[in-house]
C-alpha positions in Angstrom: 107.0 104.6 127.7 110.0 104.5 125.4 110.6 106.9 122.6 112.0 106.8 119.1 115.7 107.5 119.5 118.5 108.0 117.1 121.8 106.5 118.1 125.3 105.6 116.9 126.7 103.2 119.5 128.8 100.3 120.4 126.6 99.3 123.3 123.0 99.7 124.3 120.6 98.3 126.9 117.8 95.9 126.1 114.3 95.9 127.7 112.5 92.7 128.3 109.2 91.7 129.9 110.9 91.5 133.3 112.7 94.9 133.1 116.0 96.1 131.9 118.7 93.5 131.5 122.3 94.2 130.5 123.4 93.8 126.9 126.9 94.0 125.6 127.6 94.8 121.9 131.1 94.6 120.4 131.9 95.8 116.9 134.7 93.9 115.3 136.4 97.0 113.8 138.2 99.1 116.4 136.4 102.4 117.0 133.6 101.6 114.6 130.0 101.7 116.0 128.0 98.5 116.0 124.7 100.2 114.9 123.7 103.5 113.4 120.0 104.5 113.1 116.9 104.7 115.2 114.8 102.5 117.4 111.6 102.4 119.4 111.4 100.6 122.7 108.1 100.8 124.4 106.2 98.9 127.1 102.6 99.3 126.0 99.6 99.6 128.3 98.2 96.2 127.2 101.3 94.4 128.5 102.9 94.2 125.0 106.5 95.1 124.6 107.6 96.7 121.3 111.1 96.9 120.0 111.5 98.3 116.4 114.6 99.3 114.6 115.7 101.0 111.4 119.5 100.7 111.5 122.7 100.2 109.5 124.8 97.4 111.0 128.4 96.8 111.3 129.7 93.3 112.2 129.0 92.7 115.9 127.9 90.2 118.4 125.6 91.1 121.3 124.7 88.9 124.3 121.8 89.3 126.7 119.3 87.4 128.8 115.5 87.4 128.2 112.5 86.4 130.3 109.9 83.8 129.2 107.7 85.2 126.5 106.4 84.8 123.0 108.0 87.1 120.5 106.9 87.9 116.9 109.4 89.4 114.4 108.4 91.1 111.2 111.5 91.8 109.1 111.0 94.4 106.4 114.6 94.7 105.2 117.7 92.8 105.9 118.4 89.4 107.5 117.9 88.8 111.3 120.5 86.4 112.7 120.5 85.2 116.3 121.0 82.3 118.6 118.8 81.4 121.6 120.4 79.0 124.1 122.9 78.0 121.4 120.2 77.2 118.8 120.5 79.3 115.6 117.7 81.2 114.0 117.4 83.3 110.8 114.6 85.4 109.5 114.2 86.8 106.0 117.4 85.2 104.7 116.7 86.4 101.2 120.3 86.0 100.2 120.1 82.2 100.5 116.5 81.4 99.9 113.9 83.5 98.0 111.1 81.9 100.0 112.6 82.7 103.4 110.0 83.7 105.9 110.1 87.4 106.9 108.0 86.6 110.0 109.1 84.4 112.8 107.3 83.6 116.1 109.4 82.2 118.9 108.3 80.8 122.3 110.9 81.2 125.1 109.4 79.2 128.0 112.4 79.7 130.3 114.9 82.4 130.9 117.0 82.2 127.8 120.4 83.5 126.7 120.4 85.3 123.3 123.3 86.0 121.0 122.5 88.5 118.3 124.8 88.7 115.3 125.1 91.8 113.1 125.9 91.6 109.4 128.4 94.2 108.1 126.8 96.9 105.9 123.2 95.7 105.9 120.3 97.9 106.7 117.8 96.1 108.9 114.3 97.3 109.5 112.2 95.1 111.8 109.4 95.2 114.3 109.5 92.8 117.3 106.4 92.4 119.5 106.5 90.2 122.6 104.0 89.3 125.3 104.4 87.6 128.7 102.4 87.4 131.9 98.6 87.2 131.5 98.9 86.8 127.8 100.9 83.6 128.2 98.6 82.4 130.9 95.6 82.8 128.7 97.3 81.0 125.8 98.5 78.2 128.1 94.9 77.8 129.3 93.7 77.1 125.8 91.9 80.4 125.2 93.7 80.7 121.9 92.9 77.2 120.8 94.7 73.8 121.0 97.4 74.6 118.4 98.4 77.8 120.3 98.4 76.0 123.6 100.7 73.4 122.2 103.0 76.1 120.8 103.0 77.9 124.2 104.0 74.7 126.0 107.4 74.0 124.3 110.6 75.9 124.9 112.0 77.3 121.6 108.9 76.3 119.7 109.0 78.5 116.5 107.4 79.0 113.2 108.3 81.1 110.1 106.1 82.3 107.3 105.8 84.9 104.5 104.2 88.1 105.7 101.0 89.3 104.1 101.0 92.8 102.6 98.7 93.7 105.5 101.2 92.5 108.1 104.1 94.4 106.3 101.9 97.5 106.2 101.3 97.3 110.0 105.0 97.0 110.7 105.7 100.0 108.4 103.1 102.0 110.3 104.8 101.1 113.6 108.1 102.3 112.3 106.7 105.5 110.8 103.7 106.6 112.9 102.0 109.8 112.0 102.6 113.0 114.0 100.0 113.0 116.7 99.8 114.1 120.3 101.6 111.6 122.6 98.5 109.8 123.8 97.0 109.3 120.4 100.3 108.2 118.9 100.6 105.6 121.7 97.1 104.3 120.9 98.0 104.3 117.2 101.1 102.2 117.7 99.5 99.9 120.3 96.6 99.1 118.0 99.1 98.1 115.2 101.0 95.9 117.6 97.8 94.1 118.7 96.9 93.5 115.0 100.4 92.1 114.4 99.9 89.7 117.2 96.4 88.8 116.0 97.7 87.9 112.5 100.5 85.9 114.1 98.3 84.0 116.5 95.8 83.3 113.7 98.6 81.7 111.7 100.0 79.7 114.6 96.5 78.6 115.6 95.7 77.4 112.1 92.8 79.8 111.8 94.1 81.7 108.8 95.5 80.8 105.4 98.5 83.0 105.5 101.0 80.3 106.4 103.0 79.6 103.3 102.1 76.3 101.6 99.8 75.2 104.5 97.3 72.7 103.2 97.7 73.6 99.6 98.3 71.2 96.7 101.8 71.1 95.2 100.5 72.4 91.9 98.8 75.4 93.6 101.9 76.2 95.5 104.2 76.0 92.4 101.9 78.2 90.3 101.5 80.8 93.1 105.3 80.9 93.5 105.8 81.2 89.8 103.4 84.1 89.7 105.0 85.8 92.6 108.5 85.4 91.0 107.3 86.8 87.7 105.8 89.8 89.5 109.1 90.4 91.4 111.1 90.2 88.1 108.8 92.7 86.3 107.8 95.3 88.9 108.9 98.0 86.4 106.2 96.8 83.9 102.5 97.6 83.8 101.4 94.0 84.5 97.8 92.7 84.2 96.2 89.6 85.6 96.0 88.2 82.1 99.8 88.7 81.6 100.7 86.9 84.8 98.2 84.1 84.3 99.5 83.5 80.7 103.1 83.5 81.9 102.5 80.8 84.5 100.1 78.8 82.3 96.8 79.0 84.2 93.5 80.8 83.8 93.0 84.1 85.6 90.4 82.6 88.0 92.8 79.7 88.8 95.6 82.1 89.4 93.5 84.2 91.7 92.4 81.2 93.7 95.8 79.7 94.1 97.6 82.9 94.9 95.1 83.8 97.7 95.2 80.3 99.1 99.0 80.3 99.3 99.8 83.9 100.2 96.6 85.1 101.9 96.0 88.0 99.6 95.0 88.7 96.0 97.5 89.1 93.1 96.4 92.7 92.6 96.9 93.6 96.3 100.3 92.0 96.3 101.4 93.8 93.1 100.1 97.1 94.4 101.9 96.7 97.7 105.2 95.8 96.0 105.0 98.8 93.7 104.3 101.1 96.6 107.3 99.6 98.4 109.5 100.3 95.3 108.2 103.9 95.2 109.0 104.3 98.9 112.5 103.0 98.4 113.1 105.4 95.6 111.9 108.4 97.7 114.1 107.3 100.6 117.1 107.2 98.2 116.2 110.6 96.8 116.3 109.4 93.2 112.7 110.4 92.2 110.2 113.1 92.7 106.8 112.3 94.2 105.2 112.5 90.7 107.8 110.0 89.4 107.4 107.7 92.3 103.6 107.8 91.8 104.1 106.8 88.1 106.4 104.0 89.2 103.7 102.7 91.5 101.2 102.8 88.7 99.2 105.9 89.8 98.4 108.7 87.3 97.2 110.9 90.1 99.7 112.1 92.7 96.8 112.7 95.1 95.6 109.1 94.7 99.2 107.9 95.2 99.5 110.0 98.4 96.3 108.4 99.8 97.4 104.9 99.0 100.9 105.5 100.3 99.6 106.9 103.6 97.2 103.9 104.0 100.0 101.5 103.4 102.9 103.0 105.4 101.2 105.5 107.8 103.1 108.5 106.5 103.1 111.0 103.6 105.4 110.6 100.6 106.8 114.1 101.2 108.1 113.0 104.6 110.6 110.8 102.8 111.6 113.2 100.0 115.1 114.4 100.5 
């Protein structure tokens, strides 16, 4: 099993479903490391391979070969840029599109050549979960439903969507697992990876309403987007459902219905998660005390804040306090 490692390097090795394959990484500035940070690389007991990173990038290009698989990326921060067999992909490209999907699923039906491109100065936090072997055979046999079977059958089939707060929380928990004995920590991480795959396969199979805009009326989509944009612009305010509904010109019940249909979660859950993420960022920067971060997230009780924070991210606020 792999371990969390801290590194500062201009070249690393990449593990795929078929074993270790060589990877070359070249930073453009002489003597400057390509990546600085930490990563987890684990082959899990269930046949899932996990690769998770929390790194600061310099400009670089890496090239490597991968075996056939299905891979699901959840990008928490930064923009993921890569080519597969000369076909470009981007995930969470928030700099160019506010609606850019922060999840992407990609089917590589053949051995493929991947070129990964680093963006100078960006911090990228992501979790990638891939499956091959028996998993792919079951999907190809239709055990996941006709939509998944169709997705599995096409080389470089792909889909992107906005992650639900639940999916982002699972990815956070993978990156920041609690301090447990090794066996229990492995079980903890593996269970989160299985849940990530479950959400992704439900989306790809059409069995969940988390795919952005899927099957929704144009009016519902526009109102839900307007509500989300208003929330994002006023995260420092004590927003209520009535405030948000009034701003986008709908009733509270209509807002709740449209938002859940488009984004797969309630307005309140979305707002709570985003405020917790803001508090987490402030604690990581060292700009706030735990009590101040709790107030920022809308909690009057630091104890309640700690409980919610651990439920969302799998760690205690004090573990981030500098």
